[in-house]
C-alpha positions in Angstrom: -28.9 -8.7 -28.9 -26.2 -10.8 -27.3 -22.7 -10.5 -28.8 -20.8 -13.5 -29.9 -19.5 -15.5 -26.8 -15.8 -15.7 -26.4 -14.4 -19.2 -26.4 -10.6 -19.2 -25.7 -9.7 -22.4 -24.0 -6.0 -21.7 -24.2 -6.4 -18.6 -22.0 -7.5 -18.5 -18.4 -9.9 -15.6 -17.9 -10.9 -14.5 -14.4 -13.7 -12.0 -13.9 -13.3 -10.3 -10.5 -16.6 -9.0 -9.1 -16.4 -7.1 -5.8 -19.7 -7.1 -3.8 -21.3 -5.4 -0.9 -25.0 -5.9 -0.5 -25.6 -7.1 -4.0 -27.7 -10.2 -3.4 -30.5 -9.0 -5.7 -28.1 -8.5 -8.6 -25.5 -11.1 -8.2 -27.3 -14.1 -9.8 -28.1 -12.2 -13.0 -24.5 -10.8 -13.2 -23.0 -14.3 -12.9 -25.4 -15.8 -15.4 -24.7 -13.1 -17.8 -20.9 -13.6 -17.6 -21.3 -17.3 -18.0 -23.3 -16.8 -21.1 -21.0 -14.2 -22.7 -17.8 -15.9 -21.8 -18.4 -19.6 -20.9 -14.6 -20.3 -20.4 -14.2 -17.6 -17.8 -13.7 -18.2 -14.1 -15.7 -15.8 -11.8 -14.3 -14.6 -8.5 -16.7 -12.9 -6.2 -15.0 -10.8 -3.6 -17.4 -10.1 -0.8 -16.8 -7.6 2.0 -18.9 -9.3 4.6 -22.2 -8.1 3.1 -25.0 -8.0 5.8 -27.6 -8.8 3.2 -26.2 -12.3 2.6 -24.5 -11.7 -0.7 -21.5 -13.8 0.4 -23.7 -16.7 1.4 -25.6 -16.5 -1.8 -22.3 -16.5 -3.8 -21.3 -19.7 -1.9 -24.5 -21.4 -3.0 -23.9 -20.4 -6.6 -20.3 -21.6 -6.4 -21.4 -24.9 -4.9 -23.5 -25.5 -8.1 -21.0 -24.1 -10.6 -17.3 -24.9 -10.5 -16.5 -21.8 -12.5 -17.5 -19.6 -9.6 -15.3 -18.9 -6.5 -15.8 -16.7 -3.5 -13.3 -14.7 -1.6 -14.6 -13.5 1.8 -13.2 -10.4 3.4 -13.8 -9.5 7.0 -15.2 -6.0 6.6 -16.0 -3.3 4.1 -12.8 -1.6 3.3 -13.5 0.0 -0.1 -13.3 -0.9 -3.7 -9.6 -0.7 -4.1 -8.6 -3.2 -1.4 -11.3 -5.5 -2.6 -10.0 -5.5 -6.1 -6.4 -5.8 -5.0 -7.4 -9.0 -3.0 -9.1 -10.3 -6.1 -6.2 -9.5 -8.3 -3.8 -11.4 -6.0 -6.0 -14.5 -6.0 -6.5 -14.4 -9.8 -2.8 -14.0 -10.5 -2.0 -16.7 -7.9 -4.4 -19.1 -9.6 -2.7 -18.5 -13.0 -5.1 -16.2 -14.8 -3.9 -14.9 -18.2 -6.6 -12.2 -18.3 -8.2 -10.4 -15.3 -11.5 -8.6 -15.8 -12.9 -6.0 -13.5 -16.7 -5.7 -13.4 -19.3 -4.1 -11.1 -22.0 -6.4 -9.5 -24.9 -4.0 -9.9 -25.7 -4.7 -13.5 -24.4 -1.3 -14.6 -22.0 -3.2 -16.9 -23.6 -5.4 -19.5 -22.0 -8.9 -19.4 -22.8 -9.4 -23.1 -20.3 -6.6 -23.9 -17.4 -8.5 -22.2 -16.2 -9.9 -25.5 -15.4 -6.3 -26.6 -12.8 -5.9 -23.9 -11.3 -9.3 -24.6 -11.0 -8.5 -28.3 -9.1 -5.4 -27.3 -6.6 -7.5 -25.5 -6.3 -9.8 -28.4 -5.6 -6.8 -30.5 -2.4 -6.0 -28.5 -3.5 -3.9 -25.6 -2.3 -4.4 -22.0 -5.4 -2.7 -20.5 -8.7 -2.2 -22.2 -11.2 0.2 -20.7 -14.9 -0.1 -21.3 -15.6 3.6 -22.1 -18.8 5.5 -21.8 -17.4 8.7 -23.3 -16.0 7.6 -26.7 -18.1 7.3 -29.9 -20.4 4.4 -29.5 -20.4 4.5 -25.7 -23.5 5.5 -23.8 -25.0 6.1 -20.4 -28.6 5.3 -19.7 -31.0 6.7 -17.1 -28.5 9.1 -15.5 -29.6 12.5 -14.4 -27.8 15.4 -16.0 -25.8 16.3 -12.9 -24.3 12.7 -12.8 -23.3 12.9 -16.4 -21.6 16.3 -15.9 -19.8 15.0 -12.8 -18.5 12.0 -14.6 -17.4 14.0 -17.6 -15.7 16.6 -15.4 -14.0 13.9 -13.3 -12.5 12.3 -16.3 -11.4 15.5 -18.0 -9.9 16.7 -14.7 -8.0 13.4 -14.2 -6.9 13.2 -17.9 -5.6 16.8 -17.8 -3.7 16.6 -14.4 -2.3 13.1 -14.9 -1.8 13.3 -18.7 -3.9 10.3 -19.4 -4.6 9.5 -23.1 -8.1 8.1 -22.3 -11.6 9.5 -22.1 -13.0 7.3 -19.3 -10.3 6.6 -16.6 -13.0 6.1 -14.0 -14.6 3.2 -15.8 -14.9 0.1 -13.7 -15.4 -2.3 -16.6 -12.0 -3.2 -17.8 -9.7 -6.1 -18.8 -6.0 -6.6 -18.0 -3.3 -8.7 -19.5 -2.2 -10.6 -16.4 1.5 -10.0 -17.1 0.9 -6.2 -17.3 -1.1 -6.2 -14.1 1.5 -8.2 -12.2 4.2 -5.8 -13.3 2.6 -2.9 -11.6 3.6 -2.1 -8.0 0.3 -3.2 -6.5 1.6 -3.2 -3.0 1.9 0.6 -3.3 -1.7 1.2 -4.3 -3.5 2.9 -1.4 -6.7 4.2 -3.1 -9.8 2.9 -1.4 -12.7 4.4 -3.3 -13.5 4.9 -7.0 -10.3 6.9 -7.5 -8.7 3.4 -7.5 -9.8 3.1 -11.1 -7.9 6.3 -12.0 -4.9 5.3 -10.0 -4.6 2.0 -11.9 -4.9 3.6 -15.3 -2.3 6.2 -14.4 0.1 3.5 -13.2 -0.3 1.6 -16.4 0.3 4.7 -18.5 3.4 5.6 -16.6 4.7 2.1 -16.9 4.5 2.4 -20.7 1.7 -0.1 -21.0 -0.7 -0.1 -24.0 -4.1 1.2 -22.9 -7.1 1.3 -25.2 -10.8 2.0 -25.0 -13.8 0.2 -26.4 -17.4 1.6 -26.3 -19.8 0.2 -23.8 -23.3 0.9 -22.5 -23.6 1.9 -18.9 -26.9 1.3 -17.2 -28.3 2.7 -13.9 -28.6 0.1 -11.3 -32.1 -1.4 -10.9 -31.8 -2.9 -7.4 -29.9 -2.0 -4.3 -28.2 1.2 -3.3 -25.3 3.1 -4.9 -22.0 3.0 -3.0 -21.1 6.6 -4.2 -20.9 9.2 -1.4 -19.5 12.6 -0.8 -16.6 11.0 1.0 -15.7 8.9 -2.0 -15.9 11.9 -4.3 -13.8 14.0 -2.0 -11.1 11.3 -1.8 -11.0 11.0 -5.5 -10.7 14.8 -6.0 -8.0 15.2 -3.3 -5.9 12.2 -4.5 -6.0 13.1 -8.2 -5.1 16.7 -7.4 -2.1 15.6 -5.2 -1.0 13.1 -7.9 -1.1 15.8 -10.5 1.0 18.2 -8.4 3.5 15.4 -7.7 3.7 14.7 -11.4 4.3 18.4 -12.1 7.2 18.6 -9.7 8.7 15.4 -11.1 8.6 16.7 -14.7 10.0 20.0 -13.6 12.9 18.3 -11.9 13.6 16.0 -14.8 
């Protein structure tokens, strides 16, 4: 059952959706966001998808003034795509910046939960699969275990007070996002999500979690790979060691 749509005309909300070969999912994602949050602007960041996702996004944007498309020249990873989207959203005057996957793993109808979290005083709200009320649907056991391990590992090494630092469904207060040193962020894969949470926590920002349902994609191929997992494990380990030395020297 759809949740109550958010109507906040005084706030400019931009939902950033990075895409690569998501032509089969994109129309439904955009329609869902428009229904859940009619006042939101949607920014599709396409990394030159060979399946025509970028062209499809332009067609949707031509018919809907709330949709914009940012074309990038090549597939460079999730992190660079989001950073480009953040820069555009902040430049255009967004008050709230939402991150959301294009594969329908995040339910657009649950977007109001994240926005309510910001309204409650948080700087960053994570849509969490691993707090009471959160759920993962149609995942094999090994994927559940991998996600739980990754989050526990990151939380322990980086001292993160959250249960789902890898979640890609999140909302930022624009002022908090713009105060982070985004030019220093070099994470390309899914460890980008952990990197951003860690930076927010170290900056003293208020980070909260709300429960969400996470669904397995129904169309298209997952972007997860051993290379991405390896990058995340290596970077989180190095960040943890670096933090340990900093604390020892303090």
